[in-house]
C-alpha positions as CSV (number, residue, x, y, z in Angstrom):
1,X,60.0,106.3,106.8
2,X,60.0,106.5,102.3
3,X,56.9,108.0,101.7
4,X,57.1,111.0,100.2
5,X,60.5,110.6,99.3
6,X,62.0,110.1,95.7
7,X,63.7,106.1,95.2
8,X,65.3,104.1,93.2
9,X,64.0,100.8,92.1
10,X,66.9,97.7,92.5
11,X,66.9,94.1,92.9
12,X,63.3,93.3,90.9
13,X,63.9,89.8,89.1
14,X,60.5,89.9,87.7
15,X,60.8,93.2,85.9
16,X,64.2,93.5,85.7
17,X,63.4,96.6,83.2
18,X,62.8,98.3,86.6
19,X,66.1,98.5,87.9
20,X,67.5,101.8,87.8
21,X,64.3,103.3,87.4
22,X,63.5,106.2,89.8
23,X,60.0,107.6,91.0
24,X,58.7,108.8,94.2
25,X,56.9,106.4,97.1
26,X,53.5,107.6,97.3
27,X,52.3,105.4,100.5
28,X,52.5,101.9,102.6
29,X,50.2,98.9,102.0
30,X,50.6,97.7,105.9
31,X,48.4,94.0,104.3
32,X,50.6,93.8,101.2
33,X,53.9,94.8,102.9
34,X,54.5,96.9,99.7
35,X,55.2,100.5,98.5
36,X,52.9,102.2,96.2
37,X,55.3,104.1,94.2
38,X,54.9,106.5,91.0
39,X,57.6,106.1,88.9
40,X,59.0,108.9,86.6
41,X,56.5,107.5,83.3
42,X,53.4,107.8,85.5
43,X,52.5,104.4,86.3
44,X,52.2,103.1,89.7
45,X,53.5,99.9,90.9
46,X,53.6,98.3,94.2
47,X,56.6,96.8,95.4
48,X,58.6,95.6,98.0
49,X,60.6,98.0,100.3
50,X,63.4,95.5,99.9
51,X,63.4,96.2,96.3
52,X,63.8,100.6,97.1
53,X,66.4,103.2,97.8
54,X,66.3,106.1,98.6
55,X,67.6,108.8,96.3
56,X,69.7,111.5,97.8
57,X,70.0,114.9,95.8
58,X,72.9,116.6,97.0
59,X,73.6,120.5,96.4
60,X,75.8,119.9,93.5
61,X,79.1,121.5,92.8
62,X,82.7,120.7,94.6
63,X,83.2,121.4,97.7
64,X,86.1,123.9,98.7
């Protein structure tokens, strides 16, 4: 359900520099069980679903 959504990368042990990076989930590769993600830098990575979390953007401001 992450395809087309903004995501944040977390828990990547092999490339810890990616943790905290945001991007967009482009597609899901059923054969590899991984999402193809375009990072904000423009590069595309293949990442496990466990390493991605959806980014929710609020409307901003304080409720009241």
